MDAnalysis code that builds the backbone (N, CA, C; Angstrom):
import MDAnalysis as mda
import numpy as np

u = mda.Universe.empty(678, n_residues=226, atom_resindex=np.repeat(np.arange(226), 3), trajectory=True)
u.add_TopologyAttr("name", ["N", "CA", "C"] * 226)
u.add_TopologyAttr("resid", np.arange(1, 227))
u.add_TopologyAttr("resname", ["MET", "SER", "GLU", "THR", "GLY", "PHE", "LYS", "TYR", "SER", "ILE", "LEU", "ALA", "SER", "GLY", "SER", "SER", "GLY", "ASN", "SER", "PHE", "TYR", "LEU", "GLU", "THR", "PRO", "LYS", "LYS", "LYS", "LEU", "LEU", "VAL", "ASP", "ALA", "GLY", "LEU", "SER", "GLY", "LYS", "LYS", "ILE", "THR", "SER", "LEU", "LEU", "ALA", "GLU", "ILE", "ASN", "ARG", "LYS", "PRO", "GLU", "ASP", "LEU", "ASP", "ALA", "ILE", "LEU", "ILE", "THR", "HIS", "GLU", "HIS", "SER", "ASP", "HIS", "ILE", "HIS", "GLY", "VAL", "GLY", "VAL", "LEU", "ALA", "ARG", "LYS", "TYR", "GLY", "MET", "ASP", "LEU", "TYR", "ALA", "ASN", "GLU", "LYS", "THR", "TRP", "GLN", "ALA", "MET", "GLU", "ASN", "SER", "LYS", "TYR", "LEU", "GLY", "LYS", "VAL", "ASP", "SER", "SER", "GLN", "LYS", "HIS", "ILE", "PHE", "GLU", "MET", "GLY", "LYS", "THR", "LYS", "THR", "PHE", "GLY", "ASP", "ILE", "ASP", "ILE", "GLU", "SER", "PHE", "GLY", "VAL", "SER", "HIS", "ASP", "ALA", "VAL", "ALA", "PRO", "GLN", "PHE", "TYR", "ARG", "PHE", "MET", "LYS", "ASP", "ASP", "LYS", "SER", "PHE", "VAL", "LEU", "LEU", "THR", "ASP", "THR", "GLY", "TYR", "VAL", "SER", "ASP", "ARG", "MET", "ALA", "GLY", "ILE", "VAL", "GLU", "ASN", "ALA", "ASP", "GLY", "TYR", "LEU", "ILE", "GLU", "SER", "ASN", "HIS", "ASP", "VAL", "GLU", "ILE", "PHE", "MET", "SER", "ARG", "ILE", "LEU", "CYS", "LEU", "ALA", "THR", "GLN", "ASN", "ASN", "GLU", "SER", "LEU", "SER", "ASP", "LEU", "GLY", "HIS", "LEU", "SER", "ASN", "GLU", "ASP", "GLY", "ALA", "GLU", "ALA", "MET", "ILE", "ARG", "THR", "PHE", "GLY", "LYS", "THR", "ALA", "LEU", "ARG", "LYS", "SER", "THR", "TRP", "VAL", "PHE", "ILE"])
u.atoms.positions = np.array([
    [-97.644, -154.646, -72.674],
    [-97.038, -153.462, -73.399],
    [-97.210, -152.456, -72.473],
    [-96.028, -151.586, -72.492],
    [-95.914, -150.258, -71.778],
    [-96.815, -149.286, -72.216],
    [-97.357, -148.329, -71.556],
    [-97.771, -147.098, -71.896],
    [-97.346, -146.269, -72.807],
    [-95.957, -146.323, -73.083],
    [-95.224, -145.706, -73.981],
    [-94.674, -146.342, -75.070],
    [-95.153, -147.444, -75.159],
    [-94.522, -148.181, -76.461],
    [-95.616, -148.662, -77.533],
    [-95.071, -149.306, -78.671],
    [-95.930, -149.729, -79.634],
    [-95.368, -151.115, -80.164],
    [-96.115, -151.862, -80.618],
    [-95.769, -153.309, -81.077],
    [-96.066, -153.273, -82.524],
    [-95.391, -154.101, -83.369],
    [-95.863, -154.459, -84.750],
    [-95.507, -155.770, -85.170],
    [-96.182, -156.140, -86.257],
    [-95.985, -157.665, -86.810],
    [-96.253, -157.401, -88.270],
    [-95.269, -157.966, -88.998],
    [-95.370, -158.212, -90.434],
    [-96.276, -159.401, -90.817],
    [-97.461, -159.212, -90.987],
    [-98.431, -160.232, -91.316],
    [-98.150, -160.850, -92.501],
    [-97.764, -160.258, -93.566],
    [-97.545, -160.789, -94.891],
    [-96.713, -159.909, -95.756],
    [-95.829, -160.403, -96.476],
    [-95.190, -159.479, -97.502],
    [-94.858, -160.161, -98.706],
    [-94.841, -159.525, -99.962],
    [-94.876, -160.167, -101.158],
    [-95.835, -160.021, -102.146],
    [-95.519, -160.474, -103.495],
    [-96.413, -160.382, -104.305],
    [-97.823, -161.124, -104.199],
    [-97.995, -162.162, -103.225],
    [-99.065, -162.691, -103.005],
    [-100.012, -161.968, -102.044],
    [-99.476, -160.965, -101.513],
    [-100.137, -159.998, -100.554],
    [-99.367, -159.416, -99.302],
    [-99.833, -158.325, -99.049],
    [-99.040, -157.388, -97.927],
    [-100.122, -156.931, -96.751],
    [-99.479, -157.062, -95.692],
    [-100.247, -156.545, -94.511],
    [-99.394, -156.425, -93.360],
    [-99.629, -155.193, -92.678],
    [-98.741, -154.846, -91.398],
    [-99.605, -154.475, -90.253],
    [-99.308, -154.970, -89.302],
    [-100.243, -154.812, -87.956],
    [-99.429, -153.905, -86.917],
    [-100.096, -152.830, -86.292],
    [-99.450, -152.042, -85.495],
    [-100.481, -151.641, -84.247],
    [-99.862, -151.803, -83.056],
    [-100.660, -151.600, -81.914],
    [-100.082, -150.669, -80.832],
    [-100.624, -149.952, -80.377],
    [-100.368, -149.118, -79.008],
    [-101.644, -149.563, -77.996],
    [-101.382, -149.020, -76.834],
    [-102.121, -149.325, -75.757],
    [-103.550, -148.835, -75.998],
    [-103.751, -147.981, -76.969],
    [-105.123, -147.441, -77.011],
    [-105.737, -147.644, -78.505],
    [-104.818, -148.272, -79.576],
    [-105.242, -148.411, -80.882],
    [-104.764, -149.816, -81.588],
    [-105.369, -150.298, -82.437],
    [-104.968, -151.427, -83.213],
    [-105.274, -151.293, -84.586],
    [-104.197, -151.063, -85.533],
    [-104.371, -150.676, -86.820],
    [-103.651, -151.828, -87.758],
    [-104.173, -151.649, -89.061],
    [-103.575, -152.481, -90.017],
    [-103.107, -151.514, -91.122],
    [-102.077, -151.786, -91.792],
    [-101.620, -151.118, -92.974],
    [-101.837, -152.073, -94.100],
    [-102.680, -151.739, -94.916],
    [-102.941, -152.714, -96.052],
    [-103.650, -153.976, -95.611],
    [-104.333, -154.657, -96.419],
    [-104.949, -156.085, -96.297],
    [-104.898, -156.759, -97.677],
    [-103.797, -157.227, -98.093],
    [-103.658, -157.578, -99.348],
    [-103.820, -159.030, -99.835],
    [-104.477, -159.921, -98.534],
    [-104.916, -161.368, -98.645],
    [-106.306, -161.234, -98.673],
    [-106.964, -162.420, -98.610],
    [-108.399, -162.646, -98.451],
    [-108.686, -162.159, -96.842],
    [-110.037, -161.936, -96.730],
    [-110.324, -161.555, -95.517],
    [-110.003, -162.699, -94.472],
    [-110.346, -164.022, -94.873],
    [-110.169, -165.273, -94.142],
    [-108.703, -165.495, -93.850],
    [-107.603, -165.119, -94.817],
    [-106.336, -165.367, -94.447],
    [-105.793, -164.266, -93.487],
    [-106.437, -162.984, -93.707],
    [-105.823, -162.035, -92.700],
    [-106.314, -162.353, -91.350],
    [-107.490, -162.867, -91.178],
    [-108.095, -163.128, -89.982],
    [-107.039, -164.317, -89.198],
    [-106.754, -165.291, -90.000],
    [-105.942, -166.514, -89.605],
    [-104.453, -165.832, -89.287],
    [-103.950, -164.946, -89.970],
    [-102.684, -164.364, -89.625],
    [-102.733, -163.627, -88.365],
    [-103.628, -162.761, -88.210],
    [-103.991, -162.267, -86.858],
    [-104.063, -163.109, -85.680],
    [-104.607, -164.282, -85.775],
    [-104.930, -165.075, -84.965],
    [-103.507, -165.862, -84.413],
    [-102.669, -165.760, -85.313],
    [-101.283, -166.331, -85.118],
    [-100.318, -165.442, -84.039],
    [-100.636, -164.176, -83.965],
    [-100.305, -163.273, -83.054],
    [-101.473, -162.937, -82.058],
    [-102.295, -163.844, -81.772],
    [-103.324, -163.763, -80.873],
    [-104.151, -162.375, -80.908],
    [-104.388, -162.131, -82.011],
    [-105.332, -160.781, -82.412],
    [-106.581, -161.062, -83.118],
    [-107.615, -160.215, -82.937],
    [-108.688, -160.603, -83.754],
    [-109.105, -159.236, -84.768],
    [-109.668, -159.627, -85.807],
    [-110.091, -158.361, -86.684],
    [-110.951, -157.616, -86.226],
    [-111.846, -158.039, -85.469],
    [-112.899, -157.251, -84.817],
    [-112.556, -156.261, -83.737],
    [-111.204, -156.457, -83.263],
    [-110.652, -155.414, -82.364],
    [-109.774, -154.353, -83.232],
    [-109.687, -154.388, -84.599],
    [-109.032, -153.473, -85.312],
    [-109.990, -152.147, -85.329],
    [-109.323, -151.137, -85.032],
    [-109.780, -149.718, -85.252],
    [-109.812, -149.122, -86.524],
    [-108.711, -149.543, -87.509],
    [-108.734, -148.921, -88.677],
    [-107.726, -149.659, -89.694],
    [-107.690, -149.589, -90.989],
    [-107.021, -149.965, -91.953],
    [-106.369, -148.775, -92.618],
    [-104.996, -148.591, -92.786],
    [-104.576, -147.610, -93.636],
    [-104.087, -148.111, -94.760],
    [-104.413, -147.547, -96.097],
    [-104.124, -148.120, -97.404],
    [-102.995, -147.341, -97.884],
    [-102.031, -148.014, -98.431],
    [-100.937, -147.376, -99.226],
    [-101.373, -147.243, -100.587],
    [-101.835, -147.898, -101.327],
    [-102.142, -147.705, -102.661],
    [-103.104, -148.870, -103.206],
    [-103.562, -148.824, -104.285],
    [-104.638, -149.452, -104.788],
    [-104.434, -150.945, -105.525],
    [-103.221, -151.358, -105.612],
    [-102.620, -152.514, -106.203],
    [-103.343, -153.633, -105.189],
    [-103.808, -154.817, -106.108],
    [-104.474, -155.921, -105.382],
    [-103.774, -156.612, -104.404],
    [-102.443, -156.616, -104.245],
    [-101.645, -157.139, -103.095],
    [-101.688, -156.488, -101.873],
    [-102.163, -155.398, -101.944],
    [-102.398, -154.362, -100.731],
    [-103.789, -154.137, -100.288],
    [-104.816, -154.533, -101.161],
    [-106.321, -154.188, -100.976],
    [-107.098, -155.279, -101.003],
    [-106.611, -156.402, -101.194],
    [-107.586, -157.697, -101.603],
    [-108.594, -157.920, -100.597],
    [-108.173, -157.750, -99.185],
    [-109.140, -158.133, -98.138],
    [-109.716, -156.982, -97.584],
    [-109.563, -155.690, -97.925],
    [-110.070, -154.470, -97.512],
    [-111.510, -154.476, -97.135],
    [-112.142, -154.768, -98.346],
    [-113.579, -154.595, -98.480],
    [-114.410, -155.688, -97.732],
    [-113.952, -156.850, -97.735],
    [-114.523, -157.739, -96.786],
    [-114.495, -157.648, -95.450],
    [-113.221, -157.040, -94.940],
    [-112.928, -156.903, -93.379],
    [-113.821, -155.736, -93.102],
    [-113.797, -154.811, -93.924],
    [-114.609, -153.371, -93.493],
    [-116.006, -153.822, -93.400],
    [-116.599, -154.593, -94.321],
    [-118.236, -154.920, -94.292],
    [-118.398, -155.797, -93.080],
    [-117.403, -156.748, -92.872],
    [-117.758, -157.874, -91.709],
    [-117.551, -157.159, -90.149],
    [-116.442, -156.339, -90.118],
    [-116.044, -155.862, -88.762],
    [-116.362, -154.383, -88.635],
    [-116.483, -153.446, -89.694],
    [-116.887, -152.266, -89.491],
    [-115.872, -151.243, -89.008],
    [-114.610, -151.587, -89.297],
    [-113.453, -150.755, -88.968],
    [-113.374, -149.482, -90.049],
    [-112.722, -148.417, -89.613],
    [-112.652, -147.220, -90.431],
    [-111.502, -147.617, -91.504],
    [-111.610, -146.907, -92.848],
    [-110.543, -147.096, -93.840],
    [-109.886, -145.846, -94.141],
    [-108.732, -145.624, -94.261],
    [-108.247, -144.403, -94.596],
    [-107.055, -144.567, -96.000],
    [-107.501, -143.585, -96.937],
    [-106.589, -143.527, -97.936],
    [-106.699, -142.138, -98.445],
    [-105.762, -141.736, -99.352],
    [-105.808, -140.247, -100.134],
    [-106.763, -140.512, -101.049],
    [-107.357, -139.381, -101.463],
    [-108.499, -139.315, -102.291],
    [-108.277, -139.885, -103.800],
    [-107.112, -139.756, -104.383],
    [-106.875, -140.439, -105.643],
    [-106.852, -141.828, -105.472],
    [-106.399, -142.475, -104.272],
    [-106.469, -144.013, -104.092],
    [-107.930, -144.342, -103.896],
    [-108.590, -143.697, -103.067],
    [-109.997, -143.999, -103.239],
    [-110.711, -144.112, -104.435],
    [-110.259, -143.129, -105.298],
    [-110.960, -143.078, -106.595],
    [-110.730, -144.338, -107.435],
    [-109.280, -144.500, -107.323],
    [-108.658, -145.901, -107.998],
    [-109.424, -147.302, -107.436],
    [-109.642, -147.230, -106.146],
    [-110.223, -148.460, -105.488],
    [-111.500, -148.582, -105.913],
    [-112.284, -147.661, -105.859],
    [-113.582, -147.762, -106.228],
    [-113.976, -148.229, -107.607],
    [-112.995, -148.061, -108.449],
    [-113.227, -148.680, -109.888],
    [-112.589, -150.190, -109.912],
    [-112.260, -150.699, -108.840],
    [-111.502, -152.202, -108.751],
    [-112.547, -153.147, -108.329],
    [-112.219, -154.293, -108.619],
    [-113.225, -155.409, -108.009],
    [-113.071, -155.991, -106.642],
    [-111.857, -155.297, -105.968],
    [-111.484, -155.815, -104.737],
    [-112.254, -155.097, -103.390],
    [-112.619, -153.884, -103.660],
    [-113.304, -153.182, -102.509],
    [-114.624, -153.417, -102.333],
    [-115.391, -153.476, -103.318],
    [-116.760, -153.592, -103.230],
    [-117.485, -152.429, -102.555],
    [-118.727, -152.783, -102.016],
    [-119.453, -151.721, -101.380],
    [-118.961, -151.585, -99.856],
    [-118.721, -150.338, -99.432],
    [-118.387, -149.946, -98.191],
    [-119.020, -148.827, -97.713],
    [-119.707, -149.030, -96.556],
    [-120.395, -147.777, -95.917],
    [-119.644, -146.514, -96.090],
    [-120.218, -145.568, -96.633],
    [-119.592, -144.360, -96.706],
    [-119.083, -143.777, -95.222],
    [-119.635, -143.770, -94.279],
    [-119.194, -143.602, -92.805],
    [-117.886, -144.272, -92.490],
    [-117.590, -145.191, -93.179],
    [-116.139, -145.794, -92.851],
    [-115.115, -145.546, -93.792],
    [-115.443, -144.464, -94.752],
    [-114.363, -144.223, -95.711],
    [-113.896, -142.607, -95.169],
    [-112.453, -142.666, -95.035],
    [-111.864, -141.452, -94.632],
    [-110.638, -141.080, -95.439],
    [-110.558, -139.731, -95.547],
    [-109.418, -139.056, -96.471],
    [-108.198, -138.935, -95.570],
    [-107.009, -139.522, -96.021],
    [-105.799, -139.170, -95.283],
    [-104.845, -138.912, -96.600],
    [-104.756, -137.681, -96.677],
    [-104.033, -137.063, -97.899],
    [-102.505, -137.331, -97.475],
    [-101.792, -137.083, -98.671],
    [-100.321, -137.437, -98.817],
    [-99.721, -136.121, -98.179],
    [-98.808, -136.304, -97.346],
    [-98.130, -135.294, -96.531],
    [-98.668, -134.595, -95.367],
    [-99.743, -135.283, -94.971],
    [-100.532, -134.973, -93.760],
    [-100.159, -135.719, -92.483],
    [-100.420, -135.308, -91.291],
    [-100.290, -135.894, -90.052],
    [-101.667, -136.263, -89.418],
    [-102.046, -137.426, -88.901],
    [-103.194, -137.593, -88.436],
    [-102.873, -138.081, -87.093],
    [-103.836, -137.818, -86.037],
    [-103.905, -138.572, -84.633],
    [-104.735, -139.543, -84.558],
    [-104.352, -140.923, -84.255],
    [-105.269, -141.988, -84.038],
    [-105.054, -142.340, -82.538],
    [-105.834, -141.771, -81.518],
    [-105.759, -141.984, -80.238],
    [-104.321, -141.505, -79.550],
    [-103.453, -142.490, -79.171],
    [-102.189, -142.030, -78.726],
    [-101.068, -142.225, -79.655],
    [-101.285, -142.101, -80.944],
    [-100.227, -142.242, -81.891],
    [-100.487, -141.229, -83.105],
    [-99.567, -140.513, -83.523],
    [-99.637, -139.678, -84.597],
    [-99.016, -140.387, -85.763],
    [-99.657, -140.345, -86.918],
    [-99.003, -140.984, -88.189],
    [-99.050, -139.885, -89.204],
    [-97.700, -139.948, -89.861],
    [-97.651, -139.176, -91.007],
    [-97.415, -139.712, -92.410],
    [-98.351, -139.348, -93.276],
    [-98.112, -139.866, -94.612],
    [-97.076, -139.283, -95.588],
    [-96.481, -139.946, -96.459],
    [-95.527, -139.316, -97.317],
    [-95.543, -140.046, -98.732],
    [-95.358, -139.491, -99.778],
    [-95.497, -140.173, -100.920],
    [-94.224, -140.837, -101.522],
    [-94.455, -141.897, -102.254],
    [-93.233, -142.741, -102.657],
    [-93.300, -142.827, -104.348],
    [-92.507, -143.428, -104.793],
    [-92.269, -143.645, -106.415],
    [-92.608, -145.060, -106.669],
    [-93.827, -145.235, -107.179],
    [-94.402, -146.541, -107.459],
    [-95.526, -146.342, -108.556],
    [-95.675, -147.466, -109.254],
    [-96.759, -147.213, -110.432],
    [-98.140, -147.349, -110.070],
    [-98.423, -146.637, -108.954],
    [-99.803, -146.390, -108.704],
    [-100.344, -144.958, -108.787],
    [-101.590, -144.707, -108.598],
    [-101.973, -143.226, -108.793],
    [-101.477, -142.248, -107.811],
    [-101.467, -142.753, -106.690],
    [-100.965, -141.835, -105.467],
    [-100.466, -142.545, -104.295],
    [-99.425, -143.211, -104.462],
    [-98.857, -144.408, -103.386],
    [-98.263, -143.560, -102.315],
    [-98.589, -143.826, -101.150],
    [-98.094, -143.056, -99.789],
    [-97.758, -144.273, -98.689],
    [-96.840, -144.052, -97.877],
    [-96.570, -144.898, -96.859],
    [-96.467, -143.987, -95.666],
    [-95.928, -144.714, -94.308],
    [-96.372, -143.911, -93.218],
    [-95.205, -143.964, -92.264],
    [-95.153, -142.860, -91.408],
    [-94.212, -142.821, -90.074],
    [-95.323, -142.762, -88.954],
    [-94.841, -143.634, -88.010],
    [-95.685, -143.759, -86.820],
    [-94.836, -143.004, -85.790],
    [-95.547, -142.080, -84.904],
    [-94.862, -141.368, -83.865],
    [-95.652, -141.381, -82.624],
    [-94.808, -141.804, -81.549],
    [-95.442, -141.882, -80.167],
    [-94.381, -141.677, -79.065],
    [-94.824, -140.728, -78.187],
    [-93.846, -140.591, -77.136],
    [-92.276, -140.453, -77.575],
    [-92.067, -139.607, -78.431],
    [-90.753, -139.314, -78.798],
    [-90.055, -140.502, -79.708],
    [-90.920, -141.340, -79.958],
    [-90.367, -142.559, -80.768],
    [-91.048, -142.568, -81.929],
    [-90.188, -143.054, -83.120],
    [-90.767, -143.116, -84.412],
    [-90.330, -144.504, -85.046],
    [-91.369, -144.894, -86.059],
    [-91.236, -146.050, -86.932],
    [-91.607, -145.793, -88.435],
    [-90.766, -146.142, -89.301],
    [-91.067, -145.729, -90.539],
    [-91.411, -147.131, -91.490],
    [-92.527, -147.000, -92.124],
    [-92.863, -148.187, -92.934],
    [-92.543, -147.688, -94.561],
    [-91.713, -148.461, -95.191],
    [-91.448, -148.006, -96.426],
    [-91.220, -149.237, -97.418],
    [-92.120, -149.641, -98.177],
    [-91.802, -150.995, -99.039],
    [-91.933, -150.611, -100.573],
    [-93.055, -150.326, -101.136],
    [-93.166, -150.091, -102.519],
    [-92.664, -148.793, -102.899],
    [-91.395, -148.790, -103.237],
    [-90.650, -147.484, -103.902],
    [-89.575, -147.900, -104.882],
    [-89.506, -147.217, -106.113],
    [-88.580, -147.403, -106.634],
    [-87.156, -146.742, -106.329],
    [-87.194, -145.750, -105.734],
    [-86.050, -145.046, -105.213],
    [-86.395, -144.189, -104.170],
    [-85.302, -143.637, -103.247],
    [-85.369, -143.005, -102.139],
    [-84.913, -141.590, -102.564],
    [-85.878, -140.471, -102.648],
    [-85.571, -139.262, -103.137],
    [-85.102, -138.418, -102.044],
    [-84.487, -137.208, -102.203],
    [-83.973, -136.367, -101.131],
    [-85.040, -135.903, -100.339],
    [-86.340, -135.752, -101.104],
    [-87.480, -135.211, -100.301],
    [-87.926, -136.333, -99.299],
    [-87.971, -137.493, -99.885],
    [-88.546, -138.688, -98.748],
    [-87.437, -138.801, -97.886],
    [-86.174, -138.608, -98.053],
    [-85.171, -139.012, -97.122],
    [-85.250, -138.137, -95.939],
    [-85.555, -136.791, -96.329],
    [-85.939, -135.645, -95.298],
    [-86.956, -135.789, -94.362],
    [-87.913, -136.507, -94.873],
    [-89.236, -137.068, -94.167],
    [-88.959, -138.035, -93.139],
    [-88.318, -138.973, -93.731],
    [-88.086, -140.272, -92.829],
    [-86.847, -140.333, -92.005],
    [-85.876, -139.395, -91.997],
    [-84.761, -139.670, -91.312],
    [-84.863, -139.506, -89.845],
    [-83.903, -139.943, -89.197],
    [-83.895, -140.059, -87.664],
    [-85.139, -140.773, -87.029],
    [-85.696, -141.766, -87.616],
    [-86.597, -142.712, -86.934],
    [-85.843, -143.532, -86.191],
    [-86.581, -144.264, -85.100],
    [-85.895, -145.238, -84.174],
    [-85.916, -146.695, -84.774],
    [-86.939, -146.787, -85.717],
    [-87.022, -148.117, -86.575],
    [-87.328, -147.837, -87.818],
    [-87.048, -148.809, -88.867],
    [-87.454, -148.807, -90.121],
    [-87.883, -150.278, -90.710],
    [-88.828, -150.172, -91.439],
    [-89.301, -151.555, -92.184],
    [-89.165, -151.131, -93.600],
    [-88.163, -151.722, -94.276],
    [-87.849, -151.359, -95.819],
    [-87.929, -152.445, -96.799],
    [-88.537, -152.520, -97.826],
    [-88.429, -153.561, -98.894],
    [-87.512, -153.216, -99.864],
    [-86.436, -154.139, -100.175],
    [-85.649, -154.432, -101.204],
    [-85.543, -155.699, -101.599],
    [-86.070, -156.009, -103.020],
    [-86.496, -157.233, -103.214],
    [-85.835, -157.926, -104.353],
    [-84.790, -157.323, -104.771],
    [-84.187, -158.164, -106.035],
    [-82.612, -157.721, -106.080],
    [-81.862, -158.488, -106.616],
    [-80.322, -158.433, -107.008],
    [-80.322, -157.974, -108.404],
    [-79.778, -156.915, -108.660],
    [-79.723, -156.548, -110.276],
    [-79.067, -157.244, -111.011],
    [-77.920, -157.776, -110.721],
    [-77.139, -158.757, -111.577],
    [-77.878, -159.898, -111.781],
    [-78.397, -160.694, -110.757],
    [-79.339, -162.005, -111.106],
    [-80.381, -161.482, -111.955],
    [-81.116, -160.462, -111.663],
    [-82.169, -160.054, -112.624],
    [-81.871, -160.056, -113.791],
    [-80.716, -159.289, -114.127],
    [-80.318, -158.977, -115.543],
    [-79.744, -160.214, -116.410],
    [-79.129, -161.262, -115.410],
    [-78.953, -162.457, -116.143],
    [-79.957, -163.079, -116.907],
    [-81.328, -162.732, -116.528],
    [-82.392, -163.380, -117.178],
    [-82.974, -162.449, -118.200],
    [-81.950, -161.616, -119.015],
    [-82.357, -160.528, -119.522],
    [-83.187, -161.076, -120.976],
    [-82.777, -162.397, -121.422],
    [-83.453, -162.684, -122.801],
    [-84.962, -162.997, -122.317],
    [-85.243, -163.653, -121.160],
    [-86.384, -163.898, -120.791],
    [-87.192, -162.523, -120.514],
    [-86.596, -161.751, -119.717],
    [-87.342, -160.672, -119.510],
    [-87.564, -159.611, -120.546],
    [-86.821, -159.690, -121.656],
    [-86.966, -158.753, -122.675],
    [-88.377, -158.784, -123.418],
    [-89.115, -159.733, -123.001],
    [-90.416, -159.711, -123.543],
    [-91.552, -159.483, -122.541],
    [-90.994, -159.198, -121.275],
    [-91.885, -158.800, -120.279],
    [-91.839, -157.359, -119.913],
    [-92.931, -156.874, -119.122],
    [-92.851, -155.301, -118.648],
    [-92.072, -155.441, -117.427],
    [-90.788, -154.922, -117.546],
    [-89.949, -154.972, -116.418],
    [-90.019, -153.935, -115.444],
    [-90.927, -154.078, -114.617],
    [-91.279, -152.824, -113.677],
    [-90.256, -152.717, -112.531],
    [-89.771, -153.910, -111.859],
    [-88.943, -153.923, -110.894],
    [-87.519, -152.981, -111.175],
    [-87.059, -152.971, -112.351],
    [-85.823, -152.183, -112.438],
    [-86.093, -150.701, -112.602],
    [-87.360, -150.317, -112.783],
    [-87.445, -148.930, -112.902],
    [-87.853, -148.057, -111.668],
    [-87.825, -146.711, -111.827],
    [-88.015, -145.994, -110.574],
    [-89.718, -146.125, -110.066],
    [-90.257, -146.797, -110.781],
    [-91.643, -146.806, -110.176],
    [-91.873, -148.225, -109.739],
    [-90.807, -149.070, -109.475],
    [-90.909, -150.542, -108.964],
    [-90.717, -150.607, -107.703],
    [-89.572, -151.484, -107.314],
    [-88.992, -151.817, -105.974],
    [-87.663, -151.486, -105.996],
    [-87.310, -151.188, -104.674],
    [-85.677, -151.014, -104.454],
    [-85.045, -152.223, -104.654],
    [-83.747, -152.066, -105.372],
    [-82.928, -153.340, -105.621],
    [-82.295, -153.558, -104.272],
    [-81.601, -154.595, -103.901],
    [-80.716, -154.761, -102.621],
    [-79.809, -153.602, -102.568],
    [-79.177, -153.515, -103.713],
    [-78.042, -152.531, -103.707],
    [-78.589, -151.072, -103.353],
    [-79.753, -150.848, -103.978],
    [-80.233, -149.433, -103.604],
    [-80.704, -149.246, -102.264],
    [-81.290, -150.497, -101.739],
    [-81.713, -150.432, -100.290],
    [-80.673, -150.041, -99.415],
    [-79.369, -150.743, -99.669],
    [-78.272, -150.425, -98.719],
    [-77.751, -149.030, -99.279],
    [-77.720, -148.591, -100.421],
    [-77.134, -147.328, -100.508],
    [-78.062, -146.195, -100.101],
    [-79.422, -146.381, -99.883],
    [-80.438, -145.617, -99.227],
    [-80.108, -145.521, -97.651],
    [-79.761, -146.718, -97.029],
    [-79.451, -146.766, -95.654],
    [-78.413, -145.751, -95.346],
    [-77.323, -145.904, -96.211],
    [-76.130, -145.173, -95.919],
    [-76.189, -143.659, -96.236],
    [-76.712, -143.234, -97.421],
    [-76.792, -141.883, -97.923],
    [-78.075, -141.070, -97.219],
    [-79.096, -141.796, -96.968],
    [-80.200, -140.945, -96.308],
    [-80.156, -140.985, -94.803],
    [-79.533, -142.040, -94.303],
    [-79.837, -141.996, -92.723],
    [-78.578, -141.693, -92.021],
    [-77.403, -141.996, -92.806],
    [-76.189, -141.849, -92.160],
    [-75.595, -142.943, -90.830],
    [-74.392, -142.537, -90.856],
    [-73.820, -143.592, -89.589],
    [-74.532, -143.674, -88.202],
    [-75.029, -142.227, -87.937],
    [-75.607, -142.230, -86.479],
    [-76.980, -143.051, -86.476],
    [-77.780, -142.798, -87.485],
    [-78.952, -143.546, -87.539],
    [-78.699, -144.856, -87.703],
    [-77.747, -145.330, -88.496],
    [-77.571, -146.888, -88.595],
    [-77.056, -147.469, -87.338],
    [-76.397, -146.670, -86.597],
    [-76.082, -147.346, -85.010],
    [-77.341, -147.226, -84.262],
    [-78.166, -146.327, -84.150],
    [-79.037, -146.196, -83.175],
    [-80.428, -146.677, -83.596],
    [-80.716, -146.995, -84.755],
    [-82.070, -147.363, -85.292],
    [-82.082, -148.974, -85.303],
    [-83.439, -149.472, -85.526],
    [-83.638, -150.858, -85.725],
    [-84.066, -150.998, -87.048],
    [-83.518, -151.762, -87.756],
    [-83.891, -151.972, -89.194],
    [-84.298, -153.307, -89.583],
    [-85.497, -153.307, -90.374],
    [-86.021, -154.653, -90.777],
    [-86.106, -154.656, -92.405],
    [-85.271, -155.471, -93.209],
    [-85.562, -155.544, -94.563],
    [-86.271, -156.707, -94.903],
    [-87.195, -156.524, -96.066],
    [-88.139, -157.620, -96.355],
    [-87.998, -157.584, -97.882],
])
């Protein structure tokens, strides 16, 4: 790795668990650990990395598919944990976090920027059915990368925060027409995915690319959709 770059890997994505790895020459970070500690360790091994080398885990929100392994990893390997205050309160009432030493718990409030060694990270709020969900923009040496998965829509405010990045990882996970074709079945379910507090549809994801980021960004940026 060059001294001016960063690397990332999507360790897991989906309802069974989410975890994202990002590395610079000086820092190794996870965003979320939504699978068991054993599974996260195995996924890191697939990219020749070890959990004991992690400096921190940044937490987006308190849903189990984002925090399942956070407590286990923190107790075993001692890395720092970062989340906003409302998310900490929600996690401490869940069965997944367990007891974590207070020295490992850190506040990363929404709309703030923190420096981790050689990388600056900005948090921003999203529209999702959690107490205070936030995602992150990673900035280093005039380059930036945006992680944006669990959101029901991209607001003008959010668009202004994440525009002009060099890379984007965005989740859009359903086709509305196919989804609606199952309406008789879905009528008896809590249909979160089609709400503004769920996840982007494929159509909304494409529209967000064009409306939010424009043709210039579409040409110059790297896009990963999951």
